[in-house]
C-alpha positions as CSV (number, residue, x, y, z in Angstrom):
1,X,38.0,-15.1,15.1
2,X,36.7,-14.1,18.7
3,X,33.1,-14.0,19.7
4,X,33.5,-10.3,20.2
5,X,34.4,-9.6,16.8
6,X,31.4,-11.9,15.6
7,X,29.0,-10.0,18.0
8,X,30.3,-6.6,16.7
9,X,29.9,-7.6,13.1
10,X,26.7,-9.2,13.2
11,X,25.1,-6.4,15.4
12,X,26.2,-4.0,12.8
13,X,24.9,-6.2,10.0
14,X,21.7,-6.1,11.8
15,X,21.8,-2.5,12.7
16,X,22.3,-1.6,8.9
17,X,19.5,-4.0,7.8
18,X,17.3,-2.1,10.2
19,X,18.3,1.3,9.4
20,X,17.8,0.4,5.6
21,X,14.2,-0.7,6.3
22,X,13.5,2.4,8.2
23,X,14.9,4.8,5.6
24,X,13.1,2.8,2.7
25,X,9.8,3.3,4.5
26,X,10.4,7.3,5.0
27,X,11.3,7.4,1.3
28,X,8.1,5.4,0.3
29,X,6.2,7.8,2.4
30,X,7.6,10.8,1.2
31,X,6.9,9.5,-2.5
32,X,3.6,8.5,-1.9
33,X,2.7,12.0,-0.5
34,X,4.2,13.7,-3.9
35,X,2.2,11.1,-6.1
36,X,-0.9,12.1,-4.0
37,X,-0.1,15.9,-4.3
38,X,0.7,15.3,-8.0
39,X,-2.9,13.6,-8.6
40,X,-4.8,16.4,-6.8
41,X,-3.1,19.1,-8.5
42,X,-3.8,17.1,-11.8
43,X,-7.5,16.8,-10.9
44,X,-7.6,20.2,-10.2
45,X,-6.3,21.2,-13.4
46,X,-8.8,18.8,-15.4
47,X,-11.7,20.4,-13.5
48,X,-10.5,23.9,-14.4
49,X,-10.3,22.8,-18.0
50,X,-13.7,21.4,-17.9
51,X,-15.2,24.3,-16.4
52,X,-13.8,26.8,-18.6
53,X,-14.8,24.5,-21.9
54,X,-18.3,24.4,-20.4
55,X,-18.3,28.3,-19.9
56,X,-17.1,28.6,-23.5
57,X,-19.9,26.4,-24.9
58,X,-22.5,28.2,-22.7
59,X,-21.3,31.6,-24.2
60,X,-21.2,30.2,-27.5
61,X,-24.7,28.9,-27.4
62,X,-26.2,32.1,-26.0
63,X,-24.8,34.4,-28.6
64,X,-26.1,32.7,-31.6
65,X,-29.9,32.5,-30.1
66,X,-29.8,28.9,-31.8
67,X,-32.1,26.4,-30.1
68,X,-30.5,23.1,-30.0
69,X,-33.1,21.5,-27.8
70,X,-35.1,18.8,-30.0
71,X,-37.9,18.9,-27.6
72,X,-38.3,22.6,-28.0
73,X,-41.4,23.5,-30.1
74,X,-39.1,26.5,-31.8
75,X,-36.2,23.7,-32.7
76,X,-35.4,24.0,-36.1
77,X,-33.0,21.0,-37.4
78,X,-31.9,22.9,-40.7
79,X,-30.5,25.7,-38.8
80,X,-28.7,23.7,-36.4
81,X,-27.2,21.3,-39.0
82,X,-26.1,24.4,-41.1
83,X,-24.4,26.0,-37.9
84,X,-22.6,22.6,-37.2
85,X,-21.5,22.4,-40.8
86,X,-20.1,26.0,-40.7
87,X,-18.2,25.4,-37.6
88,X,-16.6,22.1,-38.8
89,X,-15.5,23.4,-42.3
């Protein structure tokens, strides 16, 4: 084979390798960006669920008028246990 053919072959080979490296980097950047967006969206959903659960818990405790703080002087353990027992049955 002539040296010109070898130069063209190896130039094509090196060009293909460099293109492959460049293309893989762009694909990896896109995938990393997609994963970051997915994680942020998932984190927002968890925060939204936690806020809703906290809101529901606060509304439930307000409606019953039951004192669940053991340091409160009006705390009644029997009422709290009776309420919890009724909830979990």
